[in-house]
MARFI-957641 format. One line per field, with one value per residue: residue number from 0; chain; x, y, z of N, C-alpha, C in turn. Coordinates in Angstrom, 1 decimal, always signed. Layout:
BEGIN
k: (NUM; ...)
c: (A; ...)
n_u: (X; ...)
n_v: (Y; ...)
n_w: (Z; ...)
ca_u: (X; ...)
ca_v: (Y; ...)
ca_w: (Z; ...)
c_u: (X; ...)
c_v: (Y; ...)
c_w: (Z; ...)
REM end
This chain:
BEGIN
k: (0; 1; 2; 3; 4; 5; 6; 7; 8; 9; 10; 11; 12; 13; 14; 15; 16; 17; 18; 19; 20; 21; 22; 23; 24; 25; 26; 27; 28; 29; 30; 31; 32; 33; 34; 35; 36; 37; 38; 39; 40; 41; 42; 43; 44; 45; 46; 47; 48; 49; 50; 51; 52; 53; 54; 55; 56; 57; 58; 59; 60; 61; 62; 63; 64; 65; 66; 67; 68; 69; 70; 71; 72; 73; 74)
c: (A; A; A; A; A; A; A; A; A; A; A; A; A; A; A; A; A; A; A; A; A; A; A; A; A; A; A; A; A; A; A; A; A; A; A; A; A; A; A; A; A; A; A; A; A; A; A; A; A; A; A; A; A; A; A; A; A; A; A; A; A; A; A; A; A; A; A; A; A; A; A; A; A; A; A)
n_u: (+1.6; +1.1; +3.3; +2.8; +3.0; +3.8; +2.4; +0.2; -1.2; -4.1; -5.3; -3.5; -4.1; -5.4; -4.9; -3.3; -5.3; -7.6; -7.5; -6.4; -8.0; -10.2; -8.8; -7.7; -10.0; -10.9; -8.9; -9.2; -11.8; -11.4; -9.4; -10.6; -12.7; -11.4; -10.1; -10.1; -13.0; -15.1; -17.3; -20.8; -22.2; -20.6; -18.7; -15.9; -12.8; -13.0; -14.5; -15.1; -15.5; -17.6; -19.1; -20.7; -22.3; -22.6; -21.4; -19.0; -18.3; -15.6; -15.1; -17.6; -18.9; -21.0; -23.1; -24.0; -25.9; -25.1; -23.8; -22.5; -19.7; -18.4; -18.8; -19.6; -21.2; -19.7; -19.1)
n_v: (+54.8; +52.3; +49.6; +46.0; +43.1; +39.6; +38.3; +40.0; +40.5; +41.0; +42.6; +44.6; +47.2; +48.3; +49.7; +49.0; +49.3; +47.9; +45.3; +41.8; +39.6; +40.5; +41.3; +38.8; +37.4; +38.9; +38.5; +35.8; +35.8; +37.6; +36.4; +34.1; +35.2; +36.4; +34.5; +32.3; +30.4; +27.4; +27.0; +26.7; +26.1; +25.2; +23.8; +24.4; +25.9; +29.2; +31.3; +34.5; +37.0; +39.7; +41.8; +42.2; +39.2; +38.8; +37.1; +36.1; +34.0; +33.4; +31.4; +30.2; +32.5; +33.5; +35.3; +35.4; +35.1; +34.5; +33.4; +35.9; +36.2; +33.8; +31.1; +28.4; +27.5; +27.9; +25.6)
n_w: (-55.2; -52.8; -51.9; -52.1; -50.1; -50.0; -48.0; -47.4; -49.8; -51.6; -49.7; -49.2; -49.8; -47.7; -44.5; -41.3; -39.6; -39.9; -39.0; -38.7; -39.2; -40.8; -43.1; -43.9; -44.6; -46.7; -48.5; -49.2; -50.4; -52.5; -54.0; -54.9; -56.5; -58.6; -60.1; -63.1; -63.9; -64.2; -66.9; -66.8; -69.1; -71.3; -70.1; -69.9; -68.9; -68.5; -67.6; -66.4; -63.9; -64.3; -63.0; -59.9; -59.5; -62.2; -64.9; -67.5; -70.3; -72.2; -74.0; -75.0; -75.5; -73.8; -71.6; -68.3; -65.2; -61.7; -58.6; -56.3; -55.8; -56.5; -58.7; -58.1; -55.2; -52.1; -49.5)
ca_u: (+0.8; +1.8; +3.7; +2.1; +3.8; +3.2; +1.5; -0.9; -1.8; -5.1; -5.6; -2.5; -4.5; -5.9; -3.9; -3.3; -6.4; -8.8; -7.3; -5.9; -9.1; -10.9; -7.9; -7.6; -11.2; -10.9; -7.9; -9.8; -12.9; -10.9; -8.6; -11.6; -13.5; -10.6; -9.5; -11.1; -13.8; -15.6; -18.5; -21.8; -22.8; -19.7; -17.8; -14.5; -12.3; -12.9; -15.5; -14.5; -16.5; -17.6; -19.5; -21.3; -23.3; -22.6; -20.3; -18.9; -17.5; -14.9; -15.1; -18.8; -19.5; -22.3; -23.1; -25.1; -25.9; -24.7; -23.5; -21.8; -18.2; -17.9; -19.9; -20.1; -21.4; -18.8; -19.7)
ca_v: (+53.6; +51.5; +48.2; +44.9; +42.0; +38.3; +38.0; +40.9; +40.3; +42.0; +43.5; +45.6; +48.6; +48.7; +49.8; +48.1; +49.7; +47.0; +44.0; +40.8; +38.7; +41.1; +41.3; +37.5; +37.0; +39.7; +37.9; +34.6; +36.1; +38.2; +35.4; +33.2; +35.8; +36.8; +33.4; +31.8; +29.3; +26.5; +27.5; +25.7; +25.7; +24.5; +23.0; +24.7; +26.9; +30.5; +32.3; +35.6; +37.8; +41.1; +42.6; +41.3; +38.3; +38.8; +36.3; +36.0; +33.0; +33.7; +30.2; +30.0; +33.8; +33.7; +36.2; +34.9; +35.5; +33.5; +33.9; +37.2; +36.1; +32.6; +30.4; +27.3; +27.9; +27.3; +25.0)
ca_w: (-54.7; -51.8; -52.4; -51.4; -49.8; -50.3; -46.9; -47.4; -51.1; -52.1; -48.6; -49.0; -50.0; -46.4; -43.5; -40.2; -38.7; -40.2; -38.3; -39.5; -39.6; -41.9; -44.2; -44.3; -45.2; -47.9; -49.4; -49.6; -51.3; -53.8; -54.8; -55.6; -57.5; -59.7; -61.0; -64.1; -63.4; -65.2; -67.4; -66.6; -70.4; -72.2; -69.2; -70.1; -68.0; -69.2; -67.1; -65.6; -63.3; -64.9; -61.9; -58.8; -60.0; -63.7; -65.4; -69.0; -70.8; -73.5; -74.9; -75.7; -75.7; -73.1; -70.4; -67.4; -63.8; -60.8; -57.3; -56.4; -55.8; -57.0; -59.4; -57.3; -53.9; -51.2; -48.3)
c_u: (+1.7; +2.2; +3.0; +3.1; +3.1; +2.1; +0.2; -1.8; -2.8; -5.5; -4.5; -2.9; -5.2; -4.8; -4.0; -4.5; -7.6; -8.7; -7.0; -7.0; -9.9; -10.1; -7.7; -8.8; -11.3; -10.0; -8.5; -10.9; -12.4; -10.1; -9.5; -12.3; -12.7; -10.0; -10.6; -11.7; -14.4; -17.0; -19.6; -22.5; -21.9; -18.7; -16.3; -14.1; -12.1; -13.9; -14.8; -15.7; -16.5; -18.0; -20.2; -22.5; -23.4; -21.3; -20.3; -17.9; -16.9; -15.0; -16.4; -19.6; -20.8; -22.1; -24.3; -24.9; -25.6; -24.5; -22.6; -20.3; -17.7; -19.0; -20.5; -20.1; -20.4; -19.5; -19.1)
c_v: (+52.8; +50.1; +47.2; +43.8; +40.7; +38.0; +38.8; +40.7; +41.4; +43.0; +44.6; +47.0; +49.1; +48.8; +48.8; +48.3; +48.7; +45.7; +42.9; +39.8; +39.2; +41.0; +39.8; +37.0; +37.7; +39.0; +36.6; +34.8; +36.7; +37.3; +34.5; +33.9; +36.3; +35.7; +32.9; +30.5; +28.5; +27.0; +26.4; +25.3; +24.8; +23.6; +23.2; +25.8; +28.3; +31.5; +33.2; +36.4; +39.2; +42.1; +41.6; +40.5; +38.1; +38.1; +36.2; +34.9; +33.4; +32.6; +30.1; +31.4; +34.0; +34.5; +35.7; +35.3; +34.3; +34.1; +35.1; +37.1; +34.9; +31.8; +29.3; +27.7; +27.1; +26.8; +25.5)
c_w: (-53.8; -52.4; -51.5; -51.2; -50.1; -49.2; -47.0; -48.7; -51.4; -51.0; -48.4; -49.2; -48.7; -45.4; -42.4; -39.4; -38.9; -39.5; -39.2; -40.0; -40.8; -43.2; -44.8; -45.1; -46.6; -48.9; -50.0; -50.7; -52.6; -54.6; -55.5; -56.7; -58.7; -60.6; -62.0; -63.5; -64.5; -65.6; -67.3; -68.0; -71.2; -71.4; -69.4; -69.1; -68.7; -68.7; -66.2; -65.0; -63.8; -63.8; -60.9; -59.4; -61.5; -64.2; -66.9; -69.3; -72.1; -74.5; -75.7; -75.9; -75.0; -71.9; -69.5; -66.0; -62.9; -59.4; -57.4; -56.6; -56.5; -57.6; -58.6; -55.9; -52.9; -50.0; -47.1)
REM end
């Protein structure tokens, strides 16, 4: 498996052929979708993304739907 540098992060799995703008946008989206977010039911930090649009809160044990990559819509 190829090693990833700090600058490339999540987009390290792609080569140079995809261009810098595409890889920068991918890093922004994937870093947002992988971090824990605030649950709309119990208001605690513990929601993780299971798949596209499906979220699960470990604190209140609820599974619900939302936006594809991030719970709160980005402006």
